[in-house]
N, C-alpha and C positions, 0 to 999 in steps of 0.2 A: 817621538822623531822631533828634534829641536829645530827645523826649519830647513836643515841643511839638505842636499840630494840624499838618495837612498845609497848612492854608492860613497858619500862621504860617510854615513852612519855606520857602513858595514865595513869590517876589516877584511883583509885579502882572504881569510879563513873560511869566513862566514861566506863571502861573494862565492868562492869555489865550490862551498859545500850545495849552494842554492843552485847555481849552474848545473851541478853534477846532479841534483835532483831533477831539476827540469828535463836534462837530457835522458835520465833513466826513465822518467814518465814517457817520453815520446818514445823511446825504445821500447818500452811494455807497449805502447798505443801500435806500434809498427808490428810488433810480433803478434799482436790480436788480429791483425788484418792478414796474415801469411808470412810475414819474413821473420822466419824462426830463430836467425844468429845475429839479430841486431843488437849492437851493444850501446850503452851511452857513449862510449869513446868513438864510437862509429858515427853517432849523431854529433857528437861535438866536433869532429873532424870535418863532418860535411857542413855544417854552419859557419865554422870557423874559417872554413877556406877563404870565402870571400872577403874575409877582414884582412888577409895578407898584406894588402896593399895600403888601405885606409886606416887600419888600426882597429881597436875593438871599440865599436858604438856605445852609445848610451844604454844605461841597463834595460830601459823599456823596450828598445829596439831589439836589445839581444833576447830577452823573454819573447818578444814576438817572432822572432826569427825561429826560435827553437818550438815554439808552440804550434806555429803555422806551417811547419816544415811538412810537404806533401811527401807520400810515398813514394810517386815518381820522381820527384826532384832529388831525394836519398837516392833511389836506385839509378838514375842518370850519373850522380856523383859517384858512386859505387863501381859502375861500369866503366866510365871513363878513368877513375882511379886504376882500376884492375888494367886497362889497356896500357895505361903509363907506366905500370909497375910499381906505383906507390904503393908502399906497406905503412898503413896508419895503425 
């Protein structure tokens, strides 16, 4: 790295791949604790939902939000989405 922020050093494809990898990892973790049908897209929809108004946060916050996502928070989001009829 040449002194710029990680977002400046990564192109869009690399950033997208990194986020996908993190979401896939979190989905695997949730499957290990009994949530069989969780996908990386479900994880991303849950995490990114709170960014709708403020926009995408800095990379360190995004990584933290994905990796610290709790199963209960995820299930609350999915339940509310189901009641609203959202199809992510």
